[in-house]
N, C-alpha and C positions, 0 to 999 in steps of 0.2 A: 880729858881734851877732846873737842869735837874732831871727828875725822870723816871725811867723805866728799862726795861731789854734789853740788846743787846747781840745777840748770835754771838760770834766770831768764825770765823774759824781760830783757832790757828795755826800759822806757826811753823815749827821745829825750835829748838834752842832758843826759848822764854820760860821763866818760866810763870806760870800763874799769878804770882805777877808782872812780867814784863809788861804784858798786861794791868793789872789794873793801874799800875803806869802811863803807856803811856796815858790811858783813863782819868785819873784824870787831866792830863795836857790838853788834847783835849777838855773835857767836862767842865773844870774849876771848878771841885767840889772834895772835899776830901772824900765824902762818896761813895766810890766804892769797891765792893767785888765780888768775883767769887764763883761759886758753883761747887765743884768737881775738885780738882788739876789734871792737866795733866803734866806729865814728860816733860822736855825740848824736847826730841826727838820725842814726840808724837804731832800729829796734830789733828784738828777737832773741835767739838762742845765744846765751853766753855761759858756757861752763865755768863754774868757779870751784877751785879745789881748796879743801880745807885740811889742816893738820897734816898727817902722815900722807894723805892723798896727793899733795902738792908735788910728790915725786913723779906723778904721772902727767904733769902739764905738758911736757915736751911731746908725749905720745898723742895728746889731744891736739896740739898745735899743728902737728904734720898731717892730720887728717883732711879730707875733703870737706868743702863747705857748699851749702845750697842757699840761694837767695832769691827774693822777689824784689826786683828793681824797677822803678818808674823811670824810663828814659824820657827827657824832654828835648825835642828837637827844635832847631832854630835858635839856640841859646848856648853861648860859650862863656864860661866863667874862669877866674884864675884858680879856684878850688876844684874845678870839674864837677861841682854840685851846686844847687840853687842857693847855697848860703854865701857864695862868693861874690866878688866884683864882677859885674857884667863886662865882657870884653867885646862881644859881638852878638848882634840879634838880627834875625830876618823872619819874615812871614812867608817866605817861598819855601814850602815844605814838600817833601816827597810823600807818596801815598804808602799804604801798608805794604803792597806788593814789592815796592822798592826796598823797603826795610827788610823784608823776608829774604829778598835776594842777596842781601849782603851778610847775613847771619852766617852762612857757611864758611865765610872767609875768617871768622873769629871763632871757630870751633876746632878742637884738637889742640896740639902744642903750638903756641904762638909766642911772639916776643912782645913784651909789654914795657914801656918807659914808665918807671915809678914817677908819681906826681911830686911836685914840689911841696905841696901840703901833705906831707907824710912824716912819719916818725923815723924813717931811715937816717942813719947817721953817716955823714960824709965829713972827714977831717975832724971828728969829734963832735960835730954840730948836727943836731936834728934838722932835717930839711925844712920842716914847718917853721922853725925859728928863723932861719934865713929868709924864707918866703915872707914872712910878716914884716921883715926889714927891707922888703923889696928887691931882694937878691935872688938870682937864680944861677944855679951851678950845673955843671955837666953831670948827667947820670947815665949809667950803663943800662941798657935794656936787660930785662930779666926773661927767662924762659918760664912760661907758665902753661897750664893745661885747662882748657874749658872742655869739660866732658860733655855737657849738654847745654845749649842755648836755645830757648823755645820762646817764641812770642805768644803770649797768652791772650791779651786783649788790647784794645786801644785804637785810636784814630786821631788825625790832626797833629796836635803837638805832643800828646803823652801816649806812651805805650808801656805795658807791664811785661817784663821779661822774667822768665825763670832761668837761673844760672847755676849750674853745678860745676864747681872749679876746684883747682888745687890750692894749696897754701900759697900765700904770697900774691894772690890775684887781687887788684884793685877794681871793684865794680865800677866805681865812678870814672876810672880811666877807660874801662871798656865802653861805657856810655859816651864818653868823649871821643873815643876812636871811632865808634859807630857813627856819630854825627859827622866826624871829618871824612869818613868814607862815603857818606851820602852828599857831601858838599854843602850841608847847611849848618853844620855844628851841632853839638848836643852836649847835655850834661845829665847828672843824675838828680832827680827831684825827690826820691824817697828810696829807702832801703829796708828790707826786713830780712834777717837770716832765719831761715826755717830749718836748717840742720847744721850741725858742726860735729864731724866725725860720726860717733855712735849715737849721738843725741839729736833728738827732733824736737819741734815745737810743741808737740803733744805732751812732752815731759816738762816743759818750761813753766816755771811759777813766776806770776808777775811780782815785781820787787815789792809793790805795795802790800801784797798778801803775806810776804815774808816778814815785813815790818810789823804787821798786825798779829802775826801768829804767836800764840802763847808759848809754843815750844819749837823754834825754828830749826833746832838741830834734828828734830824727827824728819825734816824734809831731805836730809842728806842721803844720797844714794851711795851704796857700797863702791868702793874704788874698783872692784873687779868688773863692775858694768862697763867700764872703759874698754875692757878686752873681752866682751861677750862673743865676739866673732871667733875667737880662739877656743878649741876644746879644753875641757876641764880634766885635770889629772890629780888624783889623791895619792900622796906620797907615803911611803912605809916610814916608820920611825927612823930607820937608818938614813933613808934618802932625805928626810926632813932635816936631819942633823946636819947633812952635807950642804943642803940649801941654806940653812940659817948660818952656816960657816963660810958661805960663799964659795964652796967646793963644787965642782962638777962630779957627776956619777954616771956610770953606765946605764943606758936605757935603749933598748932595742925597739924604739918607736920610729914612726915615719918622721923624716925631717920636718921642721916647722915650730911654730910657737904654740905654748900651752899655758893655760892658767894652772898654777900649782897650789894645791891645798894640803894642809895637815889633816889627819885623820879626825881631828876635833871639828874640822869644817873651816878653820881659820884660813883665810887667803894669805899665801905666803909670798908669791912672786910671779912674774911673768918670766917664763923660761923658754929656751930654745934647744931643740934636738939638733945637734950637728955630728956626723960621723959616728952615730951611735952613743953619744954622750949628751946628758942634759946639762946646760949651762944657764945661769941665772942671767937675765937680760936687765931686770930691775927688781929689787925686793921691796915689799910693802909692809912687812911684819914689824911691830913695835920692837925697838931695841932697848 
């Protein structure tokens, strides 16, 4: 069975689940999951986990993301992007300096109100399902972190922003809020994810190339690439036995997380040293 991670350059007009469904057929396995949903209009980095690697999805989802977003000023829609119903339009627009001046207010830890057109569930219903029926319900603001917010180019109605942010950030809501802060309204006109956790656009393979590839399983990256930032550690046979049995063992290493390998080179687990003992955080060996 295929195992590993494939970094998709998601095309526009595909949902993240559409991509996974297509890969299930190509790779002939049911165990396929993605890390970090991209809206249909968005393109870019979508890490997809296959087989045993699906155990790592939660680690990828929690990682920071980076985007290039097109902010359109003077336009407000019900979806906070250009695909939605227009609620307000104006031609009285601020200049570039005014936009640059408000960016610091949206950098760092900020509060963001999730949009109605989102997959968040309230009372067992997804918000977008309620929104499509014309309903709006109360949502609680969420704390997110915008690590970097940079104006790259643009003038007039459209500007390109680079956003590096935490899990749970809605970039279209950021565009909406920037427009509100400027008093003209705004929405997102385009979005491309350039990085997700450890993976970047340079590693992403266009979906069309995967569909045409004679051996798509050869494009899978090893699951340990997800943890490349952590040091590697080769276990002794006795330590490996403990790891495979889910038992901790004494190890006088510096506290922190490590990639654990068997002497054969097989990636076994992500481990963590606490108080002089190595404990398994998540195992990845075949059972």
